[in-house]
VOPAGU-2260 file (C-alpha; in pm, 1 decimal, decimal comma):
REM VOPAGU-2260
SITE   aa  ch    i         X         Y         Z
SITE  UNK   A    0   -1819,4   -1438,7    -950,1
SITE  UNK   A    1   -1716,3   -1276,7   -1270,6
SITE  UNK   A    2   -1344,6   -1271,1   -1335,8
SITE  UNK   A    3   -1233,2    -938,2   -1191,4
SITE  UNK   A    4    -914,5    -776,1   -1317,6
SITE  UNK   A    5    -860,6    -562,2   -1007,8
SITE  UNK   A    6    -917,6    -625,7    -637,7
SITE  UNK   A    7    -933,5    -332,5    -395,3
SITE  UNK   A    8    -856,2    -440,1     -39,1
SITE  UNK   A    9    -922,8    -163,9     215,3
SITE  UNK   A   10    -750,9    -241,0     549,1
SITE  UNK   A   11    -761,7    -614,9     467,8
SITE  UNK   A   12    -615,5    -734,9     798,5
SITE  UNK   A   13    -756,9    -487,3    1049,4
SITE  UNK   A   14    -880,2    -672,5    1355,8
SITE  UNK   A   15    -770,0   -1021,4    1251,9
SITE  UNK   A   16    -529,0   -1255,9    1429,1
SITE  UNK   A   17    -174,9   -1324,9    1307,6
SITE  UNK   A   18    -264,6   -1658,3    1144,1
SITE  UNK   A   19    -547,6   -1499,8     949,4
SITE  UNK   A   20    -319,2   -1214,2     841,9
SITE  UNK   A   21     -79,0   -1465,5     688,9
SITE  UNK   A   22    -364,0   -1633,9     499,6
SITE  UNK   A   23    -487,1   -1296,8     370,0
SITE  UNK   A   24    -135,0   -1198,4     261,4
SITE  UNK   A   25     -95,3   -1531,4      78,9
SITE  UNK   A   26    -429,2   -1481,1     -94,4
SITE  UNK   A   27    -341,6   -1124,9    -204,3
SITE  UNK   A   28       6,0   -1217,1    -330,5
SITE  UNK   A   29    -135,9   -1521,0    -510,6
SITE  UNK   A   30    -392,7   -1305,4    -688,2
SITE  UNK   A   31    -122,1   -1057,1    -788,1
SITE  UNK   A   32     102,8   -1339,5    -910,8
SITE  UNK   A   33    -180,7   -1468,9   -1129,4
SITE  UNK   A   34    -203,6   -1131,6   -1302,2
SITE  UNK   A   35    -481,1    -962,2   -1109,5
SITE  UNK   A   36    -423,5    -601,1   -1011,2
SITE  UNK   A   37    -434,5    -573,0    -633,1
SITE  UNK   A   38    -474,3    -234,5    -465,8
SITE  UNK   A   39    -417,2    -245,5     -90,0
SITE  UNK   A   40    -525,0      52,0     118,3
SITE  UNK   A   41    -365,0      23,2     459,5
SITE  UNK   A   42    -254,9     228,3     756,3
SITE  UNK   A   43     -30,6     -60,7     868,3
SITE  UNK   A   44     319,0      37,6     752,4
SITE  UNK   A   45     461,9    -314,3     791,2
SITE  UNK   A   46     178,8    -447,9     576,7
SITE  UNK   A   47     245,4    -190,2     307,0
SITE  UNK   A   48     620,8    -255,1     306,7
SITE  UNK   A   49     567,1    -631,9     294,0
SITE  UNK   A   50     312,8    -638,2      12,4
SITE  UNK   A   51     366,4    -342,5    -216,5
SITE  UNK   A   52     551,9    -307,3    -544,6
SITE  UNK   A   53     448,5      56,9    -556,1
SITE  UNK   A   54     339,8     285,5    -272,1
SITE  UNK   A   55     134,5     599,8    -311,8
SITE  UNK   A   56     125,1     812,3       2,2
SITE  UNK   A   57    -185,8    1027,0      39,0
SITE  UNK   A   58    -279,0    1292,6     291,3
SITE  UNK   A   59    -602,0    1493,3     305,7
SITE  UNK   A   60    -721,0    1332,4     -19,1
SITE  UNK   A   61    -411,0    1430,6    -216,3
SITE  UNK   A   62    -122,0    1225,4    -347,1
SITE  UNK   A   63     192,3    1329,8    -164,0
SITE  UNK   A   64     441,2    1099,3    -333,8
SITE  UNK   A   65     482,0     772,4    -521,3
SITE  UNK   A   66     756,5     525,3    -436,4
SITE  UNK   A   67     861,1     211,2    -620,5
SITE  UNK   A   68    1133,2     -50,1    -616,7
SITE  UNK   A   69    1418,9      16,0    -378,0
SITE  UNK   A   70    1272,3     355,8    -286,3
SITE  UNK   A   71    1003,4     177,0     -83,6
SITE  UNK   A   72    1128,5     180,4     273,8
SITE  UNK   A   73    1001,5     284,8     615,2
SITE  UNK   A   74    1194,5     611,7     622,0
SITE  UNK   A   75    1070,2     727,0     278,9
SITE  UNK   A   76     706,3     641,9     353,2
SITE  UNK   A   77     713,3     814,2     692,9
SITE  UNK   A   78     891,5    1119,0     551,6
SITE  UNK   A   79     624,9    1154,9     283,4
SITE  UNK   A   80     340,5    1097,5     526,6
SITE  UNK   A   81     456,2    1359,8     776,2
SITE  UNK   A   82     651,8    1613,1     568,5
SITE  UNK   A   83     502,3    1946,0     477,4
SITE  UNK   A   84     439,3    2002,3     105,1
SITE  UNK   A   85     657,8    2260,2     -65,7
SITE  UNK   A   86     459,3    2561,2    -200,2
SITE  UNK   A   87     131,6    2371,4    -160,9
SITE  UNK   A   88     249,6    2103,3    -404,1
SITE  UNK   A   89     357,0    1748,4    -350,4
SITE  UNK   A   90     646,7    1614,0    -150,7
SITE  UNK   A   91     896,8    1428,3    -365,2
SITE  UNK   A   92    1121,0    1154,4    -229,7
């Protein structure tokens, strides 16, 4: 392999057992800790909350909101995912 700078993981733990999930999470966090950019695309809210430093919520191909730091929590992600945009724009949290 070449030395990639970014890894895109689309639904990395869908359909795997709990032990394998833990191994995948360890691999992803290890790559991020070593300086690689890791983009995780997931519909598993617990996975997102456990792994992410920044969360971008998308709906119908559009960015609804971006959360980072202490703003990343279940309520904020769900509110962004299910709220109606104001005036056709984005939802801010």
